[in-house]
C-alpha positions in Angstrom: 85.0 -12.9 -155.3 83.4 -11.5 -152.1 85.9 -8.7 -152.0 85.0 -7.6 -155.5 81.3 -7.4 -154.6 82.1 -5.3 -151.5 84.1 -2.9 -153.6 81.3 -2.6 -156.1 78.8 -1.8 -153.4 81.1 0.7 -151.7 81.8 2.3 -155.1 78.1 2.6 -156.0 77.1 4.0 -152.6 79.9 6.6 -152.9 78.2 8.0 -156.1 74.8 8.2 -154.6 73.6 11.7 -153.6 73.8 12.2 -149.8 70.5 12.3 -148.0 69.6 15.3 -145.9 70.1 14.7 -142.2 66.9 13.9 -140.3 66.2 14.6 -136.6 64.5 12.1 -134.4 61.5 13.5 -132.4 59.3 11.2 -130.4 60.0 8.2 -132.6 59.2 10.1 -135.8 61.8 11.2 -138.3 61.6 14.9 -139.3 63.0 16.5 -142.4 65.3 19.5 -142.1 63.7 22.9 -142.9 63.5 23.9 -146.5 66.0 26.4 -147.8 63.1 28.8 -148.6 61.8 28.6 -145.0 65.3 29.0 -143.5 65.9 32.1 -145.8 62.6 33.6 -144.7 63.3 33.0 -141.1 66.8 34.6 -141.3 65.3 37.6 -143.2 62.7 38.1 -140.5 65.4 38.1 -137.8 67.5 40.6 -139.9 64.5 42.9 -140.3 63.6 42.6 -136.6 67.1 44.1 -135.7 66.0 47.5 -137.0 63.1 47.9 -134.5 64.9 49.5 -131.6 62.2 51.3 -129.7 60.2 49.7 -126.8 56.5 48.7 -126.7 54.1 49.9 -124.1 55.5 47.4 -121.5 59.0 48.7 -122.0 60.3 45.6 -123.9 62.3 46.3 -127.1 60.3 45.5 -130.3 63.3 43.6 -131.8 63.1 41.1 -128.9 59.3 40.8 -129.2 59.6 40.3 -133.0 62.3 37.7 -132.7 60.3 35.7 -130.1 57.2 35.9 -132.3 59.1 34.8 -135.4 60.5 31.8 -133.6 57.1 30.9 -132.2 55.4 31.1 -135.7 58.1 29.0 -137.4 58.1 26.4 -134.6 54.3 26.0 -135.0 54.6 25.7 -138.7 57.5 23.2 -138.6 55.4 20.1 -138.5 52.9 21.0 -141.2 52.6 18.0 -143.5 50.7 19.6 -146.4 53.2 20.9 -149.0 50.6 23.3 -150.4 50.0 24.8 -147.0 53.7 25.2 -146.4 54.1 26.9 -149.8 51.2 29.2 -149.0 52.7 30.1 -145.6 56.1 30.9 -147.2 54.5 33.1 -149.9 52.3 35.0 -147.4 55.2 35.3 -145.0 57.5 36.7 -147.7 54.9 39.2 -148.8 54.2 40.4 -145.3 57.9 40.8 -144.6 58.5 42.7 -147.8 55.5 45.0 -147.0 56.7 45.6 -143.5 60.2 46.4 -144.6 58.9 48.9 -147.3 56.7 50.6 -144.7 59.6 50.8 -142.3 61.9 52.3 -144.9 59.3 54.8 -145.9 58.8 55.9 -142.3 62.5 56.2 -141.8 62.8 58.4 -144.9 59.9 60.6 -143.6 61.7 61.0 -140.2 65.0 61.9 -141.9 63.3 64.5 -144.1 61.5 66.0 -141.0 64.8 66.2 -139.1 66.6 67.7 -142.1 63.7 70.2 -142.5 63.7 71.3 -138.9 67.4 71.3 -138.4 68.8 74.8 -137.6 72.2 75.7 -138.8 
């Protein structure tokens, strides 16, 4: 009789949806990052790869942008308010899209200038 009960418990637990893994920090359990936040973070890192020139201190902008992105996401990681998290994701996505569009427009202007001034 006991074996039947154990089988039933194992069978029912096998059908349950797996819980996302949590990480233990200072005695508190933390949720993993949302898929939207992870996607935005990866897109920010991808966009940062295109900034090759150096700033006034001689440090490449892609390194500066990657460090800044990591810092911003680490600061926002423990935000408990879901509305604030949603707002940060929307604003972050809008800023990234605007930056990428401006970068692409500048790139096209540079290419047009080079093509115009090129001598054959």
